[in-house]
N, CA, C and O of each residue as an XYZ file, in Angstrom:
668
protein
N     -15.993    -14.092      5.978
C     -14.980    -13.077      5.774
C     -15.075    -12.043      6.880
O     -16.171    -11.678      7.305
N     -13.942    -11.578      7.338
C     -13.906    -10.523      8.346
C     -14.395     -9.219      7.742
O     -14.227     -8.978      6.547
N     -14.993     -8.389      8.559
C     -15.322     -7.046      8.102
C     -14.167     -6.133      8.444
O     -13.293     -6.482      9.238
N     -14.172     -4.954      7.835
C     -13.089     -3.998      8.090
C     -13.030     -3.630      9.569
O     -11.958     -3.307     10.079
N     -14.164     -3.674     10.265
C     -14.187     -3.301     11.665
C     -13.686     -4.398     12.597
O     -13.387     -4.122     13.759
N     -13.589     -5.612     12.124
C     -13.280     -6.696     13.043
C     -11.874     -7.285     12.921
O     -11.459     -8.043     13.798
N     -11.154     -6.971     11.897
C      -9.872     -7.631     11.677
C      -8.880     -7.315     12.791
O      -8.269     -8.226     13.349
N      -8.717     -6.052     13.115
C      -7.779     -5.678     14.184
C      -8.127     -6.333     15.501
O      -7.247     -6.805     16.219
N      -9.412     -6.363     15.821
C      -9.851     -7.006     17.056
C      -9.592     -8.496     17.044
O      -9.175     -9.067     18.052
N      -9.837     -9.133     15.901
C      -9.606    -10.575     15.838
C      -8.122    -10.914     15.940
O      -7.758    -12.030     16.310
N      -7.275     -9.956     15.613
C      -5.827    -10.148     15.747
C      -5.312     -9.636     17.094
O      -4.109     -9.638     17.356
N      -6.241     -9.202     17.938
C      -5.920     -8.707     19.276
C      -4.986     -7.491     19.234
O      -4.094     -7.352     20.070
N      -5.206     -6.614     18.246
C      -4.416     -5.386     18.157
C      -5.139     -4.320     18.976
O      -6.237     -3.886     18.629
N      -4.515     -3.920     20.042
C      -5.072     -2.902     20.934
C      -4.547     -1.529     20.539
O      -3.629     -1.417     19.728
N      -5.131     -0.491     21.112
C      -4.626      0.867     20.879
C      -3.179      0.969     21.353
O      -2.357      1.621     20.709
N      -2.869      0.328     22.474
C      -1.496      0.335     22.980
C      -0.565     -0.386     22.003
O       0.547      0.075     21.745
N      -1.013     -1.496     21.474
C      -0.214     -2.234     20.496
C      -0.002     -1.442     19.217
O       1.083     -1.468     18.636
N      -1.044     -0.734     18.777
C      -0.928      0.102     17.587
C       0.058      1.242     17.844
O       0.876      1.565     16.983
N      -0.019      1.841     19.013
C       0.920      2.917     19.356
C       2.356      2.402     19.339
O       3.264      3.097     18.881
N       2.558      1.201     19.830
C       3.893      0.606     19.833
C       4.372      0.348     18.398
O       5.536      0.588     18.080
N       3.486     -0.135     17.545
C       3.837     -0.351     16.135
C       4.247      0.962     15.483
O       5.249      1.020     14.771
N       3.474      2.013     15.727
C       3.796      3.312     15.130
C       5.137      3.825     15.654
O       5.908      4.426     14.907
N       5.409      3.594     16.913
C       6.695      4.001     17.480
C       7.822      3.205     16.822
O       8.839      3.775     16.428
N       7.645      1.910     16.706
C       8.650      1.048     16.086
C       8.922      1.456     14.640
O      10.069      1.459     14.193
N       7.863      1.797     13.916
C       7.989      2.191     12.517
C       8.394      3.658     12.348
O       8.529      4.147     11.226
N       8.583      4.340     13.452
C       9.013      5.739     13.465
C       8.076      6.655     12.694
O       8.507      7.485     11.894
N       6.791      6.487     12.953
C       5.818      7.407     12.389
C       5.795      8.614     13.331
O       5.102      8.626     14.348
N       6.563      9.605     12.959
C       6.778     10.786     13.791
C       6.045     11.986     13.212
O       5.634     11.966     12.052
N       5.881     13.026     14.013
C       5.284     14.258     13.468
C       6.067     14.807     12.273
O       5.478     15.368     11.350
N       7.381     14.647     12.288
C       8.192     15.127     11.161
C       7.892     14.348      9.886
O       7.846     14.920      8.797
N       7.693     13.061     10.024
C       7.354     12.264      8.840
C       5.952     12.596      8.341
O       5.709     12.642      7.135
N       5.052     12.822      9.256
C       3.700     13.210      8.856
C       3.744     14.549      8.119
O       3.063     14.722      7.109
N       4.536     15.488      8.616
C       4.689     16.786      7.944
C       5.267     16.597      6.542
O       4.823     17.247      5.595
N       6.248     15.714      6.406
C       6.844     15.462      5.096
C       5.801     14.907      4.126
O       5.772     15.285      2.955
N       4.960     14.022      4.613
C       3.888     13.478      3.771
C       2.915     14.573      3.357
O       2.497     14.632      2.201
N       2.557     15.434      4.291
C       1.649     16.544      3.981
C       2.257     17.478      2.941
O       1.572     17.950      2.034
N       3.541     17.733      3.087
C       4.216     18.682      2.211
C       4.190     18.252      0.746
O       4.199     19.099     -0.147
N       4.157     16.967      0.498
C       4.170     16.489     -0.889
C       2.843     15.861     -1.307
O       2.746     15.282     -2.389
N       1.848     15.968     -0.480
C       0.592     15.263     -0.774
C      -0.035     15.721     -2.086
O      -0.525     14.893     -2.853
N      -0.028     17.006     -2.352
C      -0.633     17.485     -3.613
C       0.145     16.965     -4.814
O      -0.443     16.564     -5.819
N       1.463     16.975     -4.704
C       2.296     16.452     -5.784
C       2.019     14.963     -5.985
O       1.913     14.499     -7.120
N       1.904     14.228     -4.907
C       1.667     12.792     -5.020
C       0.305     12.500     -5.636
O       0.155     11.515     -6.359
N      -0.679     13.332     -5.363
C      -1.988     13.156     -6.012
C      -1.832     13.222     -7.533
O      -2.549     12.549     -8.273
N      -0.881     14.047     -7.985
C      -0.664     14.203     -9.427
C       0.138     13.050    -10.031
O      -0.188     12.573    -11.118
N       1.175     12.605     -9.342
C       2.067     11.596     -9.932
C       1.672     10.160     -9.599
O       2.136      9.225    -10.252
N       0.836      9.978     -8.606
C       0.483      8.621     -8.182
C      -0.128      7.762     -9.290
O       0.216      6.585     -9.392
N      -1.019      8.301    -10.123
C      -1.561      7.425    -11.179
C      -0.467      6.833    -12.070
O      -0.548      5.666    -12.452
N       0.550      7.624    -12.402
C       1.644      7.105    -13.225
C       2.477      6.088    -12.447
O       2.876      5.064    -13.001
N       2.742      6.360    -11.176
C       3.491      5.408    -10.354
C       2.772      4.061    -10.292
O       3.393      3.003    -10.398
N       1.458      4.121    -10.120
C       0.672      2.886    -10.037
C       0.673      2.152    -11.374
O       0.767      0.925    -11.405
N       0.570      2.887    -12.469
C       0.642      2.236    -13.787
C       1.981      1.518    -13.954
O       2.028      0.376    -14.412
N       3.060      2.192    -13.582
C       4.392      1.584    -13.692
C       4.517      0.377    -12.761
O       5.135     -0.629    -13.109
N       3.925      0.493    -11.584
C       3.916     -0.615    -10.626
C       3.294     -1.850    -11.271
O       3.849     -2.946    -11.191
N       2.134     -1.668    -11.913
C       1.472     -2.816    -12.542
C       2.066     -3.173    -13.893
O       1.924     -4.315    -14.330
N       2.727     -2.241    -14.575
C       3.462     -2.625    -15.779
C       4.450     -3.721    -15.420
O       4.554     -4.733    -16.114
N       5.171     -3.510    -14.335
C       6.138     -4.521    -13.911
C       5.437     -5.801    -13.473
O       5.826     -6.896    -13.878
N       4.403     -5.663    -12.644
C       3.696     -6.842    -12.133
C       3.151     -7.711    -13.273
O       3.181     -8.939    -13.196
N       2.658     -7.065    -14.319
C       2.050     -7.811    -15.421
C       3.075     -8.278    -16.454
O       2.738     -9.053    -17.349
N       4.326     -7.816    -16.340
C       5.384     -8.289    -17.229
C       6.245     -9.368    -16.575
O       6.852    -10.189    -17.262
N       6.291     -9.357    -15.256
C       7.097    -10.359    -14.562
C       6.372    -11.701    -14.667
O       5.210    -11.797    -14.273
N       7.025    -12.727    -15.183
C       6.320    -13.981    -15.501
C       5.502    -14.587    -14.352
O       4.358    -14.989    -14.566
N       6.050    -14.656    -13.174
C       5.339    -15.316    -12.073
C       4.101    -14.533    -11.625
O       3.043    -15.121    -11.398
N       4.229    -13.225    -11.500
C       3.060    -12.438    -11.082
C       2.057    -12.336    -12.225
O       0.849    -12.336    -11.988
N       2.542    -12.250    -13.458
C       1.627    -12.230    -14.607
C       0.809    -13.517    -14.645
O      -0.393    -13.485    -14.907
N       1.455    -14.640    -14.385
C       0.754    -15.928    -14.354
C      -0.306    -15.920    -13.242
O      -1.440    -16.348    -13.459
N       0.064    -15.439    -12.069
C      -0.878    -15.384    -10.955
C      -2.107    -14.554    -11.342
O      -3.241    -14.989    -11.142
N      -1.877    -13.363    -11.893
C      -3.001    -12.495    -12.257
C      -3.841    -13.103    -13.375
O      -5.065    -12.971    -13.368
N      -3.209    -13.758    -14.321
C      -3.945    -14.405    -15.393
C      -4.847    -15.510    -14.847
O      -6.014    -15.611    -15.223
N      -4.300    -16.331    -13.962
C      -5.088    -17.395    -13.334
C      -6.244    -16.816    -12.523
O      -7.366    -17.320    -12.575
N      -5.959    -15.766    -11.784
C      -6.995    -15.145    -10.959
C      -8.117    -14.583    -11.837
O      -9.293    -14.768    -11.525
N      -7.771    -13.905    -12.923
C      -8.779    -13.352    -13.825
C      -9.636    -14.470    -14.420
O     -10.857    -14.338    -14.512
N      -8.999    -15.565    -14.821
C      -9.745    -16.696    -15.380
C     -10.702    -17.284    -14.351
O     -11.847    -17.603    -14.674
N     -10.234    -17.429    -13.110
C     -11.094    -17.969    -12.047
C     -12.301    -17.072    -11.795
O     -13.387    -17.557    -11.478
N     -12.108    -15.791    -11.934
C     -13.187    -14.825    -11.691
C     -14.051    -14.588    -12.923
O     -15.094    -13.939    -12.836
N     -13.626    -15.107    -14.061
C     -14.384    -14.927    -15.291
C     -14.354    -13.499    -15.804
O     -15.334    -13.017    -16.372
N     -13.232    -12.823    -15.606
C     -13.088    -11.451    -16.089
C     -11.843    -11.378    -16.966
O     -10.950    -12.222    -16.881
N     -11.806    -10.364    -17.797
C     -10.637    -10.199    -18.654
C      -9.459     -9.708    -17.827
O      -9.630     -9.113    -16.763
N      -8.282     -9.964    -18.329
C      -7.074     -9.502    -17.668
C      -7.035     -7.975    -17.616
O      -6.573     -7.401    -16.630
N      -7.509     -7.322    -18.655
C      -7.518     -5.850    -18.657
C      -8.491     -5.308    -17.614
O      -8.215     -4.283    -16.992
N      -9.614     -5.974    -17.416
C     -10.550     -5.556    -16.369
C      -9.923     -5.729    -14.993
O     -10.026     -4.851    -14.137
N      -9.272     -6.869    -14.791
C      -8.598     -7.093    -13.519
C      -7.552     -6.020    -13.277
O      -7.486     -5.455    -12.185
N      -6.739     -5.734    -14.276
C      -5.703     -4.724    -14.101
C      -6.314     -3.365    -13.774
O      -5.814     -2.657    -12.900
N      -7.360     -3.007    -14.447
C      -8.027     -1.728    -14.168
C      -8.486     -1.674    -12.709
O      -8.287     -0.664    -12.034
N      -9.086     -2.735    -12.232
C      -9.546     -2.787    -10.836
C      -8.375     -2.722     -9.861
O      -8.430     -2.023     -8.849
N      -7.316     -3.463    -10.184
C      -6.136     -3.450     -9.319
C      -5.507     -2.059     -9.257
O      -5.132     -1.582     -8.185
N      -5.397     -1.421    -10.412
C      -4.794     -0.088    -10.433
C      -5.623      0.903     -9.625
O      -5.067      1.724     -8.896
N      -6.926      0.836     -9.743
C      -7.777      1.751     -8.981
C      -7.642      1.492     -7.483
O      -7.526      2.432     -6.696
N      -7.657      0.231     -7.092
C      -7.517     -0.103     -5.672
C      -6.139      0.307     -5.147
O      -6.029      0.845     -4.045
N      -5.094      0.054     -5.930
C      -3.741      0.404     -5.507
C      -3.574      1.916     -5.403
O      -2.912      2.410     -4.490
N      -4.165      2.637     -6.322
C      -4.091      4.099     -6.276
C      -4.695      4.621     -4.979
O      -4.109      5.479     -4.320
N      -5.855      4.112     -4.616
C      -6.490      4.546     -3.370
C      -5.663      4.123     -2.157
O      -5.498      4.895     -1.212
N      -5.155      2.915     -2.186
C      -4.315      2.388     -1.096
C      -3.096      3.286     -0.895
O      -2.753      3.635      0.235
N      -2.455      3.650     -1.982
C      -1.261      4.478     -1.951
C      -1.585      5.897     -1.476
O      -0.931      6.416     -0.572
N      -2.581      6.512     -2.080
C      -2.906      7.904     -1.741
C      -3.469      8.052     -0.335
O      -3.385      9.129      0.256
N      -4.038      6.989      0.202
C      -4.599      7.058      1.549
C      -3.524      7.439      2.578
O      -3.837      8.055      3.596
N      -2.289      7.083      2.323
C      -1.202      7.471      3.232
C      -1.108      8.988      3.311
O      -1.032      9.547      4.404
N      -1.112      9.649      2.178
C      -0.991     11.101      2.138
C      -2.256     11.780      2.656
O      -2.190     12.802      3.338
N      -3.384     11.210      2.329
C      -4.653     11.770      2.798
C      -4.785     11.646      4.310
O      -5.301     12.549      4.969
N      -4.318     10.528      4.859
C      -4.332     10.357      6.310
C      -3.419     11.394      6.968
O      -3.766     11.960      8.004
N      -2.280     11.635      6.379
C      -1.374     12.661      6.912
C      -2.054     14.024      6.911
O      -1.943     14.776      7.879
N      -2.753     14.339      5.835
C      -3.443     15.633      5.749
C      -4.588     15.743      6.753
O      -4.938     16.845      7.176
N      -5.167     14.620      7.131
C      -6.247     14.626      8.131
C      -5.704     14.726      9.555
O      -6.479     14.715     10.512
N      -4.409     14.821      9.701
C      -3.833     14.945     11.024
C      -2.769     13.911     11.325
O      -2.049     14.036     12.316
N      -2.658     12.904     10.497
C      -1.582     11.933     10.634
C      -1.705     10.989     11.806
O      -0.694     10.534     12.342
N      -2.921     10.686     12.213
C      -3.095      9.766     13.337
C      -2.631      8.354     12.998
O      -2.040      7.676     13.838
N      -2.894      7.910     11.778
C      -2.586      6.545     11.376
C      -3.055      5.572     12.460
O      -2.324      4.678     12.884
N      -4.285      5.778     12.884
C      -4.855      5.014     13.984
C      -5.575      3.761     13.541
O      -5.302      3.205     12.477
N      -6.505      3.329     14.382
C      -7.157      2.039     14.159
C      -7.983      2.002     12.874
O      -8.043      0.964     12.216
N      -8.616      3.110     12.507
C      -9.399      3.116     11.262
C      -8.481      2.925     10.053
O      -8.805      2.176      9.132
N      -7.339      3.604     10.062
C      -6.361      3.444      8.991
C      -5.841      2.006      8.966
O      -5.763      1.384      7.906
N      -5.491      1.493     10.127
C      -4.964      0.129     10.217
C      -5.987     -0.887      9.722
O      -5.622     -1.827      9.017
N      -7.245     -0.720     10.071
C      -8.276     -1.671      9.627
C      -8.339     -1.745      8.116
O      -8.488     -2.830      7.554
N      -8.226     -0.596      7.444
C      -8.237     -0.601      5.980
C      -7.040     -1.381      5.446
O      -7.167     -2.146      4.490
N      -5.880     -1.183      6.067
C      -4.673     -1.873      5.624
C      -4.791     -3.382      5.881
O      -4.412     -4.193      5.036
N      -5.311     -3.739      7.033
C      -5.467     -5.159      7.357
C      -6.449     -5.842      6.413
O      -6.275     -7.009      6.062
N      -7.468     -5.118      6.010
C      -8.447     -5.688      5.088
C      -7.783     -6.047      3.759
O      -8.090     -7.081      3.165
N      -6.885     -5.198      3.302
C      -6.163     -5.496      2.068
C      -5.311     -6.754      2.253
O      -5.276     -7.620      1.379
N      -4.629     -6.845      3.387
C      -3.841     -8.045      3.676
C      -4.709     -9.289      3.730
O      -4.315    -10.353      3.253
N      -5.891     -9.152      4.313
C      -6.828    -10.272      4.393
C      -7.241    -10.718      2.985
O      -7.305    -11.913      2.695
N      -7.518     -9.745      2.122
C      -7.905    -10.071      0.742
C      -6.763    -10.778      0.032
O      -6.982    -11.762     -0.674
N      -5.536    -10.276      0.217
C      -4.388    -10.950     -0.404
C      -4.283    -12.396      0.066
O      -3.956    -13.288     -0.716
N      -4.555    -12.616      1.318
C      -4.533    -13.972      1.852
C      -5.653    -14.820      1.235
O      -5.431    -15.971      0.860
N      -6.835    -14.252      1.134
C      -7.983    -14.982      0.584
C      -7.775    -15.384     -0.872
O      -8.244    -16.442     -1.293
N      -7.080    -14.555     -1.643
C      -6.868    -14.889     -3.062
C      -5.585    -15.685     -3.266
O      -5.204    -15.989     -4.397
N      -4.922    -16.020     -2.160
C      -3.692    -16.817     -2.193
C      -2.545    -16.135     -2.936
O      -1.753    -16.792     -3.611
N      -2.464    -14.817     -2.804
C      -1.322    -14.109     -3.371
C      -0.082    -14.512     -2.586
O      -0.025    -14.302     -1.374
N       0.903    -15.083     -3.251
C       2.102    -15.498     -2.516
C       2.750    -14.316     -1.782
O       2.929    -13.238     -2.349
N       3.091    -14.541     -0.530
C       3.674    -13.493      0.305
C       4.926    -12.903     -0.334
O       5.177    -11.705     -0.203
N       5.708    -13.720     -1.019
C       6.947    -13.221     -1.626
C       6.656    -12.148     -2.668
O       7.456    -11.229     -2.843
N       5.517    -12.249     -3.368
C       5.193    -11.229     -4.366
C       4.608     -9.998     -3.690
O       4.866     -8.872     -4.115
N       3.829    -10.206     -2.647
C       3.263     -9.067     -1.912
C       4.369     -8.244     -1.259
O       4.441     -7.031     -1.456
N       5.231     -8.901     -0.483
C       6.303     -8.175      0.190
C       7.310     -7.619     -0.810
O       7.824     -6.515     -0.633
N       7.585     -8.372     -1.840
C       8.518     -7.903     -2.859
C       8.036     -6.663     -3.579
O       8.838     -5.888     -4.101
N       6.731     -6.473     -3.606
C       6.181     -5.294     -4.278
C       6.576     -3.990     -3.594
O       6.602     -2.938     -4.234
N       6.879     -4.048     -2.313
C       7.301     -2.827     -1.628
C       8.588     -2.277     -2.232
O       8.810     -1.066     -2.226
N       9.435     -3.162     -2.754
C      10.670     -2.706     -3.392
C      10.365     -1.873     -4.634
O      11.141     -0.984     -4.986
N       9.250     -2.148     -5.299
C       8.888     -1.354     -6.474
C       8.604      0.089     -6.087
O       8.963      1.012     -6.818
N       7.967      0.286     -4.951
C       7.740      1.661     -4.485
C       9.042      2.306     -4.037
O       9.239      3.505     -4.233
N       9.917      1.535     -3.446
C      11.216      2.101     -3.064
C      11.989      2.515     -4.303
O      12.684      3.531     -4.284
N      11.883      1.751     -5.375
C      12.534      2.144     -6.618
C      11.992      3.476     -7.116
O      12.744      4.303     -7.633
N      10.706      3.681     -6.964
C      10.108      4.951     -7.388
C      10.674      6.116     -6.588
O      10.680      7.251     -7.064
N      11.148      5.844     -5.382
C      11.714      6.892     -4.549
C      13.220      6.980     -4.610
O      13.831      7.745     -3.864
N      13.828      6.200     -5.495
C      15.289      6.193     -5.561
C      15.802      7.449     -6.267
O      15.065      8.079     -7.025
N      17.048      7.809     -6.023
C      17.610      9.005     -6.651
C      17.558      8.992     -8.173
O      17.537     10.056     -8.792
N      17.537      7.807     -8.793
C      17.519      7.746    -10.255
C      16.110      7.893    -10.831
O      15.951      8.023    -12.045
N      15.094      7.874     -9.978
C      13.719      7.977    -10.463
C      13.358      9.431    -10.732
O      13.604     10.295     -9.891
N      12.775      9.709    -11.901
C      12.374     11.087    -12.193
C      11.203     11.566    -11.339
O      10.941     12.768    -11.281
N      10.499     10.661    -10.681
C       9.340     11.048     -9.892
C       9.624     11.106     -8.400
O       8.704     11.297     -7.604
N      10.875     10.945     -8.012
C      11.170     10.872     -6.580
C      10.894     12.204     -5.905
O      10.923     13.263     -6.532
N      10.631     12.122     -4.638
C      10.356     13.308     -3.818
C      11.303     13.295     -2.639
O      10.891     12.993     -1.519
N      12.560     13.616     -2.867
C      13.548     13.633     -1.787
C      13.515     12.344     -0.970
O      13.503     12.371      0.261
N      13.501     11.234     -1.669
C      13.465      9.913     -1.042
C      12.226      9.699     -0.181
O      12.241      8.876      0.734
N      11.175     10.420     -0.461
C       9.943     10.278      0.316
C       9.431      8.851      0.285
O       8.998      8.323      1.309
N       9.476      8.226     -0.877
C       8.914      6.889     -0.980
C       9.742      5.850     -0.251
O       9.218      4.821      0.175
N      11.015      6.107     -0.107
C      11.846      5.120      0.568
C      12.100      5.488      2.024
O      12.792      4.755      2.730
N      11.559      6.600      2.483
C      11.760      6.961      3.885
C      10.422      7.214      4.566
O       9.888      6.278      5.160
N       9.845      8.406      4.525
C       8.631      8.638      5.304
C       7.436      7.785      4.901
O       6.590      7.491      5.746
N       7.340      7.382      3.654
C       6.189      6.607      3.229
C       6.197      5.211      3.819
O       5.150      4.706      4.222
N       7.333      4.595      3.875
C       7.386      3.210      4.313
C       6.775      2.966      5.681
O       6.033      1.995      5.827
N       7.037      3.783      6.694
C       6.424      3.458      7.986
C       4.898      3.320      7.948
O       4.389      2.307      8.427
N       4.136      4.287      7.402
C       2.690      4.059      7.362
C       2.308      2.878      6.477
O       1.360      2.155      6.781
N       3.029      2.683      5.404
C       2.728      1.586      4.505
C       2.986      0.255      5.200
O       2.290     -0.724      4.931
N       3.964      0.204      6.081
C       4.327     -1.027      6.745
C       3.408     -1.397      7.901
O       3.560     -2.480      8.468
N       2.466     -0.545      8.270
C       1.546     -0.910      9.338
C       0.807     -2.207      9.040
O       0.460     -2.962      9.948
N       0.571     -2.455      7.755
C      -0.153     -3.683      7.421
C       0.734     -4.901      7.455
O       0.230     -6.017      7.325
N       2.009     -4.746      7.622
C       2.922     -5.887      7.720
C       3.368     -6.161      9.132
O       3.790     -7.274      9.445
N       3.282     -5.150     10.004
C       3.852     -5.312     11.352
C       2.886     -5.988     12.305
O       3.215     -6.196     13.473
């Protein structure tokens, strides 16, 4: 298994390449400021967003089946798996805001953490369609009809840093 320090290097992602990705994804100082401005609020609402995220994942038949099979293979209960997933997802989600508060570099250390998650998804054979489709769940949380939206933060400034692990 790759370590968090080696994934970017093994994919030949250079500092120049990372800078180009950030430019392409429009990770701008204004977006970083927007993330900082709502970071405290997101710390408060993120646990509920993550619960709702997994409520859907565990109710949708195909993803529920995947998680059930995975829990059985690991010899753990489905509730234990969900608890672990929610904790990991909460940290994954909040890291975007925390990185913004640290200066918003979204550099190689941030990217390595994101790549490691992608590597794990690959190792557990999570179908790409469910992984990529999950981003729409966060966009729904940022939609005008969502009571937890932050001026479309989830569907605008959040997506670029979140997408670093896909680009």
